[in-house]
C-alpha positions as CSV (number, residue, x, y, z in Angstrom):
1,M,40.2,-3.9,3.3
2,P,37.5,-2.9,0.4
3,H,38.7,0.0,-1.3
4,F,36.3,3.0,-2.1
5,I,36.5,4.7,-5.4
6,A,34.9,8.1,-4.9
7,L,32.3,9.9,-7.0
8,P,30.7,13.4,-7.3
9,R,27.8,14.2,-5.2
10,F,24.3,13.7,-6.0
11,F,21.4,15.9,-4.3
12,G,23.8,16.0,-1.1
13,I,24.8,12.1,-1.1
14,K,27.8,11.2,-1.4
15,L,28.8,8.1,-3.9
16,D,31.1,5.7,-3.3
17,I,31.8,2.5,-5.8
18,M,33.3,-0.4,-3.7
19,V,36.5,-2.0,-5.4
20,V,37.3,-6.1,-6.0
21,T,39.7,-6.5,-3.8
22,A,41.5,-9.7,-2.7
23,E,39.4,-10.1,0.2
24,N,35.9,-9.7,-1.0
25,I,36.6,-11.5,-4.3
26,H,34.1,-14.3,-3.5
27,D,31.9,-12.3,-2.1
28,N,27.8,-13.7,-3.1
29,K,25.0,-11.4,-2.4
30,G,22.5,-13.6,-3.6
31,P,21.8,-15.6,-1.0
32,K,21.3,-12.7,1.2
33,I,18.8,-11.3,-1.7
34,L,16.8,-14.3,-1.7
35,A,16.2,-14.3,2.1
36,V,14.6,-10.8,2.0
37,L,13.1,-10.5,-0.8
38,W,10.9,-14.0,0.1
39,T,10.6,-13.4,3.6
40,L,8.8,-10.2,2.8
41,T,7.2,-11.0,0.2
42,G,5.7,-14.1,2.1
43,L,4.7,-12.2,5.2
44,T,3.4,-9.5,2.2
45,T,1.3,-11.9,0.5
46,V,0.0,-13.5,3.8
47,M,-0.9,-9.7,5.3
48,V,-2.8,-9.2,1.8
49,I,-4.8,-12.4,2.1
50,A,-6.3,-11.8,5.4
51,R,-7.3,-8.2,4.1
52,V,-8.9,-9.9,1.2
53,Y,-10.9,-12.6,3.5
54,I,-11.8,-9.8,5.7
55,R,-13.3,-7.4,3.4
56,L,-14.7,-9.9,1.1
57,K,-16.1,-12.3,3.5
58,L,-16.0,-10.5,7.0
59,L,-17.4,-6.7,6.1
60,R,-18.6,-7.8,2.5
61,N,-17.3,-4.5,1.3
62,F,-14.2,-4.9,-0.9
63,G,-13.3,-1.4,-2.7
64,M,-11.1,0.0,-5.4
65,D,-7.7,0.5,-2.6
66,D,-8.0,-4.1,-1.7
67,Y,-8.0,-4.0,-5.4
68,L,-4.8,-1.9,-5.8
69,I,-3.3,-3.5,-3.3
70,V,-3.7,-7.3,-5.1
71,A,-2.3,-5.7,-7.8
72,S,0.7,-4.6,-5.6
73,M,0.4,-7.9,-4.4
74,I,1.1,-9.4,-7.6
75,L,3.8,-6.9,-9.0
76,G,6.2,-7.7,-5.9
77,L,5.7,-11.5,-6.5
78,A,6.7,-11.1,-10.0
79,Y,10.0,-8.5,-8.8
80,C,10.3,-12.0,-6.6
81,A,10.2,-13.9,-9.6
82,I,12.6,-11.8,-11.8
83,S,15.5,-11.4,-9.4
84,T,15.1,-15.2,-8.1
85,V,15.8,-16.1,-11.5
86,G,18.5,-13.3,-12.1
87,V,20.0,-14.7,-9.0
88,G,20.3,-17.9,-10.6
89,V,22.3,-16.9,-13.3
90,G,25.3,-15.2,-11.1
91,F,23.5,-11.7,-9.9
92,G,24.9,-10.6,-7.0
93,K,28.0,-12.2,-7.7
94,H,31.4,-10.1,-8.6
95,A,31.2,-9.8,-12.8
96,M,34.3,-10.8,-13.4
97,Y,33.1,-14.7,-12.7
98,L,30.5,-14.7,-14.7
99,T,30.3,-16.1,-18.5
100,T,29.1,-12.8,-21.2
101,D,25.9,-14.8,-21.9
102,N,25.3,-15.0,-18.2
103,L,26.2,-11.6,-17.3
104,E,23.8,-10.0,-20.0
105,M,21.1,-12.0,-18.6
106,A,21.6,-11.3,-15.1
107,I,21.9,-7.1,-16.1
108,L,18.5,-7.8,-18.6
109,L,16.7,-9.3,-15.2
110,N,17.4,-6.7,-12.8
111,I,16.6,-4.0,-15.5
112,V,13.1,-5.6,-16.3
113,S,12.8,-6.4,-12.5
114,F,12.9,-2.4,-11.7
115,L,9.8,-1.6,-13.7
116,F,7.8,-4.1,-11.6
117,G,9.7,-2.6,-8.1
118,I,8.9,0.6,-8.7
119,L,5.1,-0.1,-9.6
120,S,5.1,-2.3,-6.8
121,F,5.7,0.5,-4.0
122,T,3.6,3.3,-6.7
123,L,-0.1,1.2,-6.5
124,P,0.1,0.9,-2.8
125,K,0.2,4.7,-2.5
126,I,-3.0,5.5,-4.8
127,A,-4.5,2.8,-2.6
128,V,-3.6,4.4,0.9
129,T,-5.4,7.7,-0.7
130,S,-8.8,5.6,-2.1
131,M,-8.6,4.0,1.6
132,L,-8.1,6.9,3.4
133,T,-10.7,9.3,1.5
134,R,-13.6,6.4,1.8
135,I,-13.1,6.2,5.5
136,L,-12.4,9.7,6.5
137,N,-14.6,11.8,4.1
138,P,-12.0,14.5,3.6
139,K,-13.1,18.3,2.5
140,P,-13.3,18.5,-1.2
141,M,-10.2,20.8,-0.8
142,H,-8.3,18.6,1.0
143,K,-9.3,15.1,-1.2
144,T,-7.9,17.2,-4.0
145,I,-4.7,17.9,-2.3
146,L,-4.1,14.1,-1.5
147,W,-5.1,12.9,-5.5
148,V,-2.9,15.3,-6.9
149,M,0.1,14.6,-4.3
150,V,-0.4,11.1,-4.9
151,G,-0.4,11.5,-8.7
152,T,2.4,13.7,-9.0
153,A,4.2,10.7,-7.1
154,T,3.0,8.4,-10.3
155,I,4.0,10.4,-13.0
156,V,7.4,11.2,-11.4
157,S,8.0,6.7,-11.2
158,I,6.5,6.4,-14.6
159,I,8.8,9.2,-16.2
160,C,11.9,7.7,-14.1
161,I,10.6,4.0,-15.6
162,I,10.7,5.4,-19.3
163,I,14.4,7.4,-18.2
164,L,15.6,3.9,-17.4
165,F,14.6,1.9,-20.5
166,T,15.8,4.7,-23.1
167,M,19.0,5.6,-21.6
168,C,21.1,3.8,-24.3
169,D,20.7,3.5,-28.3
170,P,19.8,1.1,-29.3
171,A,18.3,-0.1,-25.8
172,E,20.1,-3.7,-25.9
173,A,23.2,-1.8,-25.2
174,L,21.6,-1.5,-21.2
175,W,22.0,-4.9,-20.8
176,K,25.2,-6.0,-23.5
177,P,28.4,-4.2,-22.3
178,R,29.9,-4.8,-26.1
179,L,27.5,-3.1,-28.1
180,V,29.3,0.2,-25.8
181,A,32.6,-0.7,-26.7
182,A,31.2,-1.4,-30.7
183,G,29.5,2.3,-30.6
184,A,26.8,2.2,-29.2
185,K,25.4,5.5,-27.9
186,C,24.4,6.0,-23.9
187,K,23.0,8.4,-22.0
188,S,25.5,9.5,-17.9
189,T,24.3,7.1,-15.6
190,T,24.4,10.1,-13.8
191,I,21.3,11.7,-15.3
192,L,19.3,8.1,-13.9
193,I,20.7,8.6,-10.9
194,N,19.8,12.1,-10.1
195,Y,16.2,11.7,-11.6
196,A,16.1,8.3,-9.6
197,I,16.8,9.9,-6.1
198,F,14.3,12.2,-7.2
199,T,12.1,9.8,-7.0
200,G,12.8,8.6,-4.0
201,A,12.5,11.4,-2.2
202,V,9.1,12.5,-4.0
203,S,8.4,9.2,-2.3
204,A,9.2,9.4,0.6
205,V,7.5,12.4,1.0
206,V,4.1,10.7,0.0
207,D,4.2,8.2,2.4
208,L,4.9,10.3,4.9
209,S,1.9,13.0,4.6
210,L,-0.4,10.2,4.2
211,A,0.5,8.7,7.6
212,I,0.4,12.2,9.3
213,Y,-2.6,13.4,7.5
214,P,-4.5,10.3,9.2
215,T,-3.9,12.0,12.7
216,T,-4.6,15.2,12.4
217,I,-8.3,13.8,11.7
218,L,-8.5,11.0,14.3
219,L,-7.0,13.3,16.9
220,K,-10.1,15.4,17.1
221,L,-12.7,13.2,17.5
222,Q,-14.0,12.0,20.5
223,M,-14.2,9.0,21.2
224,S,-12.0,6.5,24.0
225,L,-8.6,7.8,23.8
226,R,-7.0,3.9,23.0
227,K,-9.4,3.6,20.4
228,R,-7.4,7.0,18.9
229,I,-4.1,6.3,19.2
230,A,-4.9,3.0,17.9
231,L,-6.7,4.2,15.0
232,C,-3.5,6.5,14.6
233,A,-0.3,3.8,14.5
234,A,-2.6,2.2,12.1
235,L,-3.5,4.2,10.0
236,G,0.2,5.6,10.5
237,L,2.4,3.2,9.5
238,G,2.9,4.3,6.4
239,S,6.0,6.5,8.0
240,I,8.0,3.5,8.1
241,A,8.1,3.0,4.1
242,S,9.1,6.9,3.9
243,A,12.2,5.9,6.4
244,M,12.7,2.9,3.6
245,A,12.0,5.5,0.6
246,I,14.9,7.7,1.8
247,V,17.3,4.5,2.8
248,K,16.7,3.2,-1.2
249,C,17.9,6.7,-2.1
250,T,21.5,5.5,-0.3
251,Q,22.1,2.8,-2.8
252,L,21.0,4.5,-5.8
253,H,25.2,4.8,-6.5
254,G,25.3,0.8,-7.4
255,L,23.7,2.3,-10.8
256,A,26.4,3.8,-11.7
257,D,29.2,0.9,-11.2
258,K,29.4,-0.6,-14.5
259,S,32.1,-2.4,-14.4
260,D,30.7,-4.7,-11.9
261,Y,26.7,-4.0,-12.7
262,T,25.8,-7.5,-10.9
263,Y,27.1,-6.7,-7.8
264,G,27.0,-3.1,-6.8
265,T,23.3,-3.2,-7.3
266,A,22.3,-6.2,-5.3
267,D,21.7,-3.8,-1.9
268,L,19.2,-1.7,-4.3
269,V,17.3,-4.7,-5.5
270,M,16.9,-5.4,-1.4
271,W,16.0,-2.2,-0.8
272,T,13.5,-1.6,-3.4
273,N,11.4,-4.7,-2.3
274,I,11.5,-3.6,1.2
275,E,10.0,-0.3,0.4
276,A,7.7,-1.9,-1.5
277,D,6.7,-4.4,0.9
278,V,6.7,-2.1,3.8
279,V,4.4,0.0,1.9
280,V,2.0,-2.9,1.2
281,I,2.0,-4.1,4.8
282,A,1.5,-0.5,6.6
283,S,-2.1,-0.4,4.8
284,C,-3.4,-4.3,5.3
285,I,-2.5,-3.8,8.9
286,P,-5.4,-1.2,9.7
287,T,-7.8,-3.5,8.1
288,L,-7.3,-7.0,10.8
289,Q,-9.0,-5.6,13.5
290,P,-11.9,-7.9,12.5
291,L,-9.8,-10.6,11.9
292,L,-8.0,-10.0,15.4
293,E,-11.3,-10.0,17.3
294,I,-12.2,-13.4,16.3
295,I,-8.6,-15.1,16.8
296,L,-9.2,-13.5,20.8
297,G,-12.6,-14.3,21.1
298,K,-14.2,-10.9,21.0
299,R,-16.8,-11.4,18.0
300,A,-18.3,-14.3,16.2
301,M,-17.3,-15.1,12.7
302,G,-20.8,-14.3,11.5
303,S,-21.7,-11.1,12.9
304,Y,-19.5,-9.0,10.8
305,S,-21.8,-10.0,7.7
306,Q,-25.1,-10.7,10.3
307,G,-28.4,-9.6,8.0
308,K,-26.3,-8.3,5.2
309,S,-28.3,-10.7,3.0
310,D,-31.2,-10.0,4.8
311,Q,-31.1,-5.9,5.1
312,F,-32.9,-4.9,1.9
313,K,-35.5,-8.1,1.3
314,N,-38.7,-7.4,0.8
315,S,-40.7,-6.9,4.2
316,S,-43.9,-9.3,3.4
317,N,-41.4,-12.1,3.9
318,F,-41.3,-11.2,7.5
319,P,-43.7,-12.1,10.2
320,S,-43.6,-8.6,12.0
321,S,-45.5,-5.9,10.1
322,F,-42.6,-3.5,10.9
323,H,-39.0,-3.1,11.1
324,R,-35.4,-1.6,11.2
325,S,-34.8,-0.9,7.4
326,K,-30.9,-0.8,8.3
327,Q,-30.1,-2.3,11.9
328,S,-27.4,-0.4,13.9
329,K,-24.0,-0.9,12.7
330,T,-22.0,-2.3,15.3
331,H,-18.5,-1.8,13.3
332,D,-16.8,0.9,10.8
333,D,-15.4,0.2,7.9
334,L,-12.0,-1.1,9.1
335,G,-14.0,-3.2,11.5
336,F,-13.2,-1.2,14.8
337,T,-15.8,-1.9,17.3
338,N,-17.5,-0.5,20.1
339,I,-16.8,-3.3,22.4
340,D,-17.6,-1.8,25.9
341,N,-21.3,0.0,26.1
342,Q,-19.9,3.0,27.6
343,E,-17.8,4.0,24.1
344,S,-21.1,4.3,22.1
345,Q,-22.1,7.6,21.0
346,E,-24.5,8.7,18.9
347,S,-22.1,11.5,17.9
348,I,-18.3,11.3,18.4
349,L,-17.5,14.9,16.6
350,P,-16.9,17.7,19.2
351,T,-19.3,20.2,20.1
352,D,-18.8,24.1,20.7
353,D,-20.3,26.1,23.3
354,Q,-23.7,26.4,21.9
355,G,-23.7,22.4,21.6
356,K,-23.3,22.5,17.6
357,N,-20.9,20.1,16.1
358,S,-18.0,22.3,15.2
359,H,-15.7,19.6,13.3
360,P,-14.9,20.6,10.0
361,L,-15.7,17.7,8.7
362,G,-19.4,18.4,9.6
363,H,-22.4,16.4,11.0
364,I,-23.2,12.7,11.7
365,H,-27.1,12.2,12.4
366,R,-28.2,9.0,13.6
367,K,-31.6,8.1,11.6
368,D,-34.1,5.4,12.0
369,D,-36.5,4.4,8.9
370,V,-39.5,2.6,10.2
371,I,-41.8,1.0,7.4
372,V,-45.4,0.3,8.9
373,E,-47.4,-2.3,6.7
374,Y,-51.1,-2.4,7.1
375,E,-54.1,-4.2,4.9
376,L,-58.1,-3.5,4.1
377,S,-60.0,-6.2,5.3
378,P,-62.9,-7.6,2.8
379,P,-66.4,-6.2,3.6
380,Q,-68.9,-8.7,5.9
381,S,-72.1,-9.3,5.5
382,R,-73.3,-9.0,9.0
383,P,-76.6,-7.5,10.3
384,G,-75.4,-4.7,12.2
385,Y,-71.8,-4.2,10.4
386,T,-70.7,-1.2,9.0
387,H,-67.9,-1.0,6.2
388,W,-65.9,1.8,7.1
C-alpha cells in the first residue's frame, strides 16, 4: 500500500504527499491526463462552435460575451497542447524515472500551462456576467455587485499567476531544481498553496453566485412553469463549476511535492482543466435552444434571421404604402421561443391588485410603429377640375 506523509493543515484542508513504494513505482498518470483533457476540451470546442454558429448566423447577435467565450476556448486549447507536450517528455511519471533535461522541461511546461489554465476559468466568469446583464437587464445596484464580484475574482486570479512566477529568484529555479541546491532563493511553497486555495474558494463563490442570481429573477416572471424551470436550469449550470473548483482545491497539495513534482501535480492539472471546461460548457448550453429546435423540426433554419436584413430598408422599395418598422419578436436573446400561442403574453411581469407592474425590473410595453406614405398628384388642366 502507498504511504503518505502528513503535512500541516491549510485553510482546514489536510495535505498529504504520497511516497513512492514498490506498488506505485511504475505508475504513469500521463495517459489519464490526456484522456481527460482532450475529451472535455473536444466537447467544449464543439459547444463553443455551436454557440458561435447560433449567435453569428441564426440570431445575428454576436456580443462581447461570445468573444470572451471564444477566447476562453483558445486558452483551453493552449492549456491542453502544452500539457500534451509535457506528458510527452514525462509529466505524469515519477520524477526519479526522468532525465534531468526531461524533468526540467516537464516542470517548465506545467508551470506555463497553469498560466493558461487560470485564465481559462477566469474569462468565462466575465462572459457569463456580460450575458446576464444583457438578457436580465438588472438594476444598477445589482449590476454593480455582479461586476465588482467578478472583477475581484479576476484580480485574485491574476495575483495568483504573479505569485506563481515570482516564487524563486532567479525565476529559472522554479523548473531547475539544481539552482536551488546552488543557492537560489525560493519562497515557502505554503504561500503559493494558501493563496491558490483562496483563489479557488473565491472562484467557487463567484460561480455559485452567478448560477443562483438568474433564478431569483426568472422565478418571478409570468411565463409557463416549464419555461421558467428550463431557463433556471440552463442559466444555473455554473453551480457545477463551483463544485469543481472546490474539488480542485483539494488537489493543490501536489504543489508542495518538490521531490516528485511531475507525479504529485498530475491530478491538479486535470481538475484545473475540468473546472475551466465546465464553466465554458455551462455558459454555452443556454444559447443552444435555436439549434435544438431546428434539429427537432420545430423551426426552420431561416426563421430566426428572417426579415432582419430588410427590417430597416427604405419604404419606397416596397409596394405597400405602409408597414411595421419593427417585426414581432418570436424569440428572445437566448433563442427561447413561444411555440404555443397560449404562452404569448404582452406582459410577462407580475402585476399588483391595481393592475400595475410590480416587478423590480420595471415595465415592458409593446410598441408598434406605423409609417404612412403619400404623394401629391400633379395639377391637371381639365374643365371643372379644381386642385385642392
